[in-house]
N, C-alpha and C positions, 0 to 999 in steps of 0.2 A: 402464403399467410399460419403455416404449421412453422413456421423453419423460423419467422421470425417472433412467433409468439415465446416460443423455447428459447431463442439468442437471446431476448431478454432477461425472462426469468431467471434462467441458467448465470447468465452475465449481472441481474443483481443481486443475488445468490453468491454466486461467488465473491463481489465487489464489498459484500455486506462483513466476510468471512476476511479478506483481507485486511481493510480494515482493520478489522476489530484485533485481529490478529502482527500488524504491522504499527498498531501507535506504542504496544508494549514494549516492541520490536527496536522499533527509533529510539526511546523513549532507555531505554538499556545502553545500545550503542552508545548514545551520547553524549551519558552521565556518568555513568559507570569505564571505571578499568579492571579489569578481568583478566583474567591468564585463558591465552585462544583468541582472544577478541578479535585481532584480523584476520584469522584465521576462519570464524564464522563470518565477517564481515567479506570473505572472499568467498564463500561455500553459499550465501546470499545472492552473490552478481551474478556467478556461473551461469543461471541461466538464464543472464542478457547475453554470455557472449555466445551460448550452443543457439545455432540450429532445435526449432522448435521441436522439426522428426529424429533429432536426437531427443530433447526433453522430453521425448511422446515414449521412445524406446526405451530409456531410462526409467520411467513410473508402468510405460509396461512390465518393463522386469520389475519392478520394485512388488507392484501388485498382483502382476499375475498368477504363476501357481511359485511363489515364494513364500517362504515360513508368516512376511507380512500378508501374504492376501491370504494363504491359503486359513487366519484366522482368521481374518476378518470374514471370509466364505462360510466356517465354523459356524460364525456369528447370525449369518443372516446379508451381511454386506456383499452386493459383489460389485466390484467398483468396476470393472473390465470390460465394453463394450454395450456399457449402461447410460443409462439418462446421466445417474453421478459420475461415469467418470469421465463427464464435459465440466463439469464446476470443479473436479478433484483437475483436471487438465488444463480449468482454466486458472484457476490456485494458482499454481505454480508458474502458470506464465504469468501473471500481472506481479504476484508478490515480489518479488526484487524489483520492477519500479516503486511499487507503494513503499516499502521499506527505505530504498533512496531520497522517496520528494518529503516524506514525511521528520528523517534523518535530520536532511539539511532543515526542515523550518523549526523540525527542536536546537542545531546547532546557531541556530539566529536570534534565539531570548539567551541574552544577556540570564546568568544562572546568578546573578545579584536578586531578582524580584522573588526568587526562589529563596535566596537567604531570608531577606528581610518578611515576606510570608512564614519563614519557621520560625523565627524571631516573634514574630506575633502572638504566635501560640500556634498555628497550624502544623502537622503534620506529616508525614512524607505524603502521604493519602493524598491529604486534604486538598494537600499545595496544591499537587498536578492536578488534581479536577478541578480545582481555583485560580489556580493561575496559568498554569504549565497548559493546560491546556486549552483553553482561549488564548491562553495571547499566539496557541502554532494553529490557531481553527484557520485561517488561509490558506495553508500546507495542507492541513491536511482534507478542506475544498478541492485544491487544488489534483490530490492525491488521490483522491475518489474519483474526477472524469477522465481524467489517464487509466487506472487500474480500468474503467468502467469501458472503456473506450478500447484497452489491448484486451479484453473479455472477450467483447464484440466479436474483433480482429484474429482470437486466438484463431486458430487451423490446425500448424501439424500437430500437435499435441495431443488436438482435440483425436483427431484423424487415425490415429495412432491406436489413442489410449482409449476411445470410447466407440472407432469403428467411424462410419462413412453413412452406416442402412438410411435408407429410403424408410420418412414417418415413422422414426425414430430418434435415433441421436442427429436428423438433420436441423442441422444449427444454418446459421444465414453460407458464413463462407463452403460448409463443407454442401448444400448446395448451388453453390453458387463450380464450384469444381466438381459434381458432381452433371452436370446439365453441361457445361464443357467437354465431359468426359462421353456423354450418350449424343452431342452434335445439336443440343440442343441450348443454340446461341440465343433468344431470345430470354427467355427465361435468365440464362448466367447473369445478361448483359441486368434485367430488373434485381436478380437478387445483388450483383454488384453498386448498383445505382442505391440502391438503398443500404448498401453499409455504409458507402460514401455520405450518404444525408445524414446517418446517426449522429457517423465523426464529422461532417461539419455544424450538428446544432452541438455538439459534446462542445466544442473548440468555441461554437460562439460562447455559449453558458458562460465557458472559463473566460473566455475576454469581457462580458460585459459583466464579470459578477469581481475579475480586475481594471474597467475602470473606475465602478463604482467605488471599488476600495480607495483610487486613488480620489 
């Protein structure tokens, strides 16, 4: 129950942060041409190609004894082997997927709608919130479901960055891993079933939404 509660809380926070960042990133990549755009897209896609353990190691090096990690610790923010580390690991694991889905949603919107909005008096920000964002709502919903499911299932990056501390940084995938390590197959199977149920519910909600939309 502890790991289930922690998984839901951290995944919800991570999902919110991922979506809030993915919305402007996806829009910028879809609507603007700028120097280094292809490089930025490649960097954003890299975590999808990395094994999670490699991503976790990169995050550990970044937030460990590096300048960034020490600077954050100096102001009281400790990421490595903490619950905050879970959120950070989930965030970087899920971000590329969310950006990709939201970017695709923006790409499907005809820019003429935005041009008409601008010609009728809306500025660019008003056009984004009143025209573009509502038209992209289906992509945003899909991205939210995918992101939450991805955060719930994050394992390798969380294990490396936040550790697998019992009743501390123990989310459901870590519970499954720890109980297999201890030989407690009953609890491991229970954790696996919970992960499957949560994933199934996420997919079911998505499919219901798609059916309703059609």
